[in-house]
C-alpha positions, 0 to 999 in steps of 0.5 A: 414238365419241361416248359419249352423245347430248345436247341441244345447249346453244347456237346458233352465232354469226352471221358478219360479212358482211365476213368471207371464211369457209370452210365445210366440207361433208362428203359421204358418198357411195356410193363415197367420202367427201369433205371439201370446203372452200368459200369464200363465193363457192363456190370449192373451196378444198381437198378430201380424198377417201377411197374407201369399202370395198365394202359387206359382201356375204354372201347374195344382196342383202346390202349393209350396213356397220358404223356405226363404220366409217362414223363412222371414215371421216368422222373420217379424211377430216377429219383428212386434210384438215387434214394434207394441205392448207393449211386450218386448223381455225380458218378453218372457220366452219360445216359441213354433212353430206350423205349417200347416201339410204335407208341405215337404221340402228337406234339406242339411247337414246344415239344409238349404232348397235345394227345395221349400216347397211343401205345403199340397195343392200341388196335383201333383202325381207320376205315376203308374210306381214306382219301385214295392215293394217286392212280399211279401208286394204286396201279403200281401196288395192284401190279405187284400184288400189294393192294390189300396189304397197303390198304391194311397198312393205311388202316393200321397207321395211327396217323390215319385213324387220327385223320378220321377222328381227330383231324383238326388236332392232327393237322395242328400238331407241330410234330408227330413223334414216338414216345422215345422222341417225346421223352428225349425232348423232356430230358434234354430240351431238344426235340430229336429222336434216334434213327434206331427208334423209328419202328412205326407206321410213319413215313420212314425209309428203312433202307436209307434210315431217314424220313422218306423223300418228298416224292415217296408214296408214303406221304400219300399213304400216311396222313402226315407232313414232312415238317411234322417229322422229328429230327433224327440222330444216329445211335451213339451220337449226342442228343444233347444234355440233361436240362436244368428242368430234368435235373431239378426233377430227378437229381441228375447233374445238369449238363450230363451227356445224353446219347442216342440209343434205339428202341428196346428190341434194337438195344436188346438184340444187339447186346445179345449178339445181333450182327455177329457171325452165325448168331440169331437172336430171339427176344421172348418178351411181351412181343417175341422177336427173331432177329439177324443182323448185318450190313446188308439190307435184307427183308425176311419177307418181301416188303417187310422192312429190315429195321435200323440197328443201334450199330449205324452200319447194320440192319436188323432183319426181323420177324415179329410175333406181336403177341409173344409171351404176352399170350401166356400172361393173357391165358393166365388172366383168363383161366389161371386165377388158381395159378395166380393164388398159388404163385403169390403164396410162393412169392413168385410171378404167375409166369414163373410158376407156370413155367415150372408147373408145365414140366409135368405135361408131356412134350406136345401137350398131349396133342394140343396145338396152338397157333399164336397169331393173336395179332395181324400184320401188314406182311407177316402174319397177314391182315387175316391172321387169327389165333387158334387152338386145335386138338382139345380132349376131355383130358386137357387142362390149364397146364396143357394150354399153357404148354401148348402156348409156349410150344406154339410160340417157339415153333412159330419162331422156328419157322422164322428161323428156317426162313432166315437161314434160307435167306442167309444161305447157311445155318445159324450155329447158336441162338441167343435168347433174351427177354422174360422167357429166357429166365426159365431153364425149362423154356431155354431147354424147349428152345434148344430142343425145338430149334435143334440148335444150342441156345445161350442166354446172357449173364444178366436179364437187362439186355435192353438197358445194356445195349443202351449203356453200350451206346453211352460208352461209345458216345462218351469216348470209352470205346471206339465203336459198338463192337468194341463196347459189346466185346467188353461189356457183354457176358454170356450165361448158361448154354443149353444143348439139344437133347436128341430124344426131345428133338425127334419128338418135336420134329414130328410135332413141328410137321403137324404144326407147319400144316396147321395155319395154311389149312385154316387161313382160308377160313380166317379170310372168310371170317374177317369179312364178317367182323 
């Protein structure tokens, strides 16, 4: 690993606009890490992908990974890129990193990890016995009806869990960072992170796109100090250069410019069109994200922050379903051993097999409804949220369950889409879909029919990497801004139009679906007091 984190000494040079440079986007996702090479037109020139081993699970809710393992995965995928493709290190003229969000790690003064990386899926919570905030903060939150939600935020924050269980380690840490900042430090020798990567329970002011002011309530709510926060850089700006150490590990040219990008979802939805007029973006990945971009700071729900876009002038108004297409994978893991065998025989993934097989199941899964709220949230869906499946009969089988899950995810996203349209004041004309779910024609048609909107996907699957490559192209001087880079580098794929008969069927189902969660929510509030 990088022996010490120091200040980068020089800015990388600007590339001639007449050149045809290659840009390296490193994408550290939930299930795999990818090294992606794009040219200035956004063509995917080369790709190398390595699967990520399952996160360590011990006691219930534990999901963590060795920081050293994360770094070695990044090194190995870059080395594999050069070993198994025709791309040469000298052809790479800039690079950027995008990672999964909300993965917390403690760092020492040299930028080395002194804790595991606590992944976003880690469900361990702090107790209700955290030190109380000042009386005036508590009174203020009580008056605006946020006391219960702030209490949940404090319990969910990993720094507060560490304050209770590893207090000395947390206090001794020089920095409390995210996976993105840790890896940038290993790449460049400079401990910085991107503004657009700060999506976590940390004292970040989303409106200002900066760490909270010293007098903010966030410092009392979250067990950390201002001095522990990693310095931030705007997307497309220089984060430093590839260090001699990282160059030796990977084969990259030392001194290669490294540019700020953002979290995987920020890069993904921007590449899809977030911020363009009348466009909504949906990512159907492990987490399902509904996003709408613009220059105004707008909250989808009161006190649910809008996140920084990789366009430093924009915000992303977002609604997240934390367990998106993860839910389909989970159901297959629990009930689909036979489906996995049949998928392996066909040489395709279980998810691909399932999205083909459910075509034989009727729209509405013969009356089976699934509310996909498998994870709680401070504001949305709320601290009491739990998933539910309603309407089983002896005639239902696994395929009905899979279809009900996908329909439940998409109808939940439709609720969010309608909410954003009310906030926007006019309907979206097109919905752009990315993520693993977008690779299925059936899922795309279900999106069009459920949303009753035309839906489009990109011509390539690697939207997060493409967004990071756009940041590289701007940082290297190829394009003047991200909007220009997107115009030149993004290409649309197939468009799916709503089918009137299916739209009518789903409209009736959606009416029943909308009524489901409000009726069972009081029950969940009672249940959560017992568990």
